C-alpha positions as CSV (number, residue, x, y, z in Angstrom):
1,Q,65.9,73.5,33.9
2,V,64.5,70.2,35.9
3,Q,62.3,70.5,39.1
4,L,62.1,67.1,41.6
5,V,59.7,67.0,43.9
6,E,59.9,63.7,46.4
7,S,56.6,61.7,47.9
8,G,55.4,59.2,49.6
9,G,58.0,59.0,52.9
10,G,56.1,58.7,56.7
11,L,56.0,56.5,59.5
12,V,56.5,52.6,59.1
13,Q,56.9,49.4,61.6
14,P,60.5,47.2,61.2
15,G,59.7,45.0,58.5
16,G,57.0,47.0,56.9
17,S,57.1,48.5,53.2
18,L,57.0,52.3,51.5
19,R,57.2,53.3,47.9
20,L,59.0,56.8,47.5
21,S,58.4,59.0,44.3
22,C,59.6,61.6,42.7
23,A,58.6,63.9,40.2
24,A,60.5,65.3,37.8
25,S,59.6,68.6,35.7
26,G,60.7,70.7,33.3
27,W,63.7,70.1,30.9
28,T,63.3,65.9,32.1
29,G,65.2,64.9,28.5
30,T,68.2,66.5,29.9
31,I,68.0,64.0,32.8
32,R,70.1,61.1,32.2
33,A,70.2,58.9,35.4
34,M,68.0,59.1,38.4
35,G,68.6,57.8,42.3
36,W,68.0,58.0,45.6
37,Y,70.2,59.4,48.4
38,R,69.8,59.2,52.2
39,Q,70.9,61.0,55.2
40,A,70.3,60.9,58.6
41,P,71.2,62.9,61.9
42,G,75.0,62.3,62.9
43,K,75.4,59.9,59.5
44,Q,76.7,60.8,56.2
45,R,74.9,60.8,53.1
46,E,74.5,57.7,51.6
47,L,73.7,57.3,47.8
48,V,71.0,54.4,47.8
49,A,70.2,53.9,44.4
50,T,70.7,54.5,40.9
51,I,68.9,54.0,37.6
52,T,69.7,55.2,34.1
53,N,67.7,56.1,31.3
54,S,68.9,52.3,29.8
55,G,67.1,51.3,32.9
56,S,70.4,49.9,34.4
57,T,70.1,50.0,38.3
58,N,72.7,50.1,41.8
59,Y,72.3,49.2,44.9
60,A,74.4,50.1,47.7
61,D,75.3,47.4,49.6
62,S,72.7,48.2,53.0
63,V,69.7,47.9,51.2
64,K,70.5,45.5,47.7
65,T,67.9,42.4,47.8
66,R,65.4,44.7,50.3
67,F,64.9,48.4,47.9
68,T,63.9,48.6,43.8
69,I,64.4,51.5,42.2
70,S,62.2,52.0,39.0
71,R,61.2,54.5,36.5
72,D,58.0,55.3,34.0
73,N,59.4,57.9,31.9
74,A,55.9,58.0,30.7
75,K,55.2,60.1,34.0
76,N,58.5,61.3,34.4
77,T,58.7,59.4,37.9
78,M,60.8,57.1,39.5
79,Y,60.0,55.1,42.5
80,L,62.1,53.9,45.1
81,Q,60.3,50.6,46.9
82,M,61.4,49.8,50.1
83,N,60.2,46.3,51.9
84,S,61.9,44.7,54.6
85,L,62.1,48.1,56.6
86,K,64.2,48.4,59.4
87,P,65.3,51.3,61.9
88,E,68.8,52.6,60.5
89,D,66.4,52.8,56.9
90,T,65.0,56.3,58.9
91,A,66.3,59.3,57.3
92,V,65.5,61.6,54.6
93,Y,65.9,60.5,51.0
94,Y,66.4,63.0,48.3
95,C,65.5,62.6,44.7
96,I,68.3,63.1,42.9
97,A,68.6,63.4,38.8
98,E,72.1,63.9,36.6
99,L,71.6,66.3,33.9
100,T,73.3,66.3,30.3
101,R,72.9,70.3,30.1
102,P,74.4,71.6,32.0
103,N,76.6,68.2,31.7
104,G,76.8,66.4,34.9
105,T,75.0,68.8,37.2
106,V,73.3,67.4,39.6
107,R,69.9,68.4,41.0
108,W,67.9,68.0,44.7
109,G,64.7,67.3,45.5
110,Q,63.7,68.8,48.5
111,G,63.6,65.0,50.3
112,T,60.9,63.2,52.2
113,Q,61.3,61.8,56.0
114,V,61.1,57.8,56.1
115,T,60.7,56.7,60.0
116,V,61.0,53.0,60.6
117,S,60.2,52.3,64.3
118,L,57.4,50.6,66.4
């Protein structure tokens, strides 16, 4: 089994920066890829960024050039560095992990709130 715990959310000013962390525990060897979703009230859940075990990354158009996803495999931790934050980035951010066992399943963290406001 894999458990995910997010941290690092909070209140930041527009234009500011924030780094989210996701600590994975359990059977971390079964993780194929990890990523971040976000969801704001009244909006669809959006896949923000993903990263594979080989380090390949993908980003939503809304965050390209501003956000950077990374992984420290030795620490079983994934990060999302968020720069030039905008009010529309306000959402609950969820860590996800796609597993190879059971193959293709996705685990979710509990979420961490990010609020961008003066």
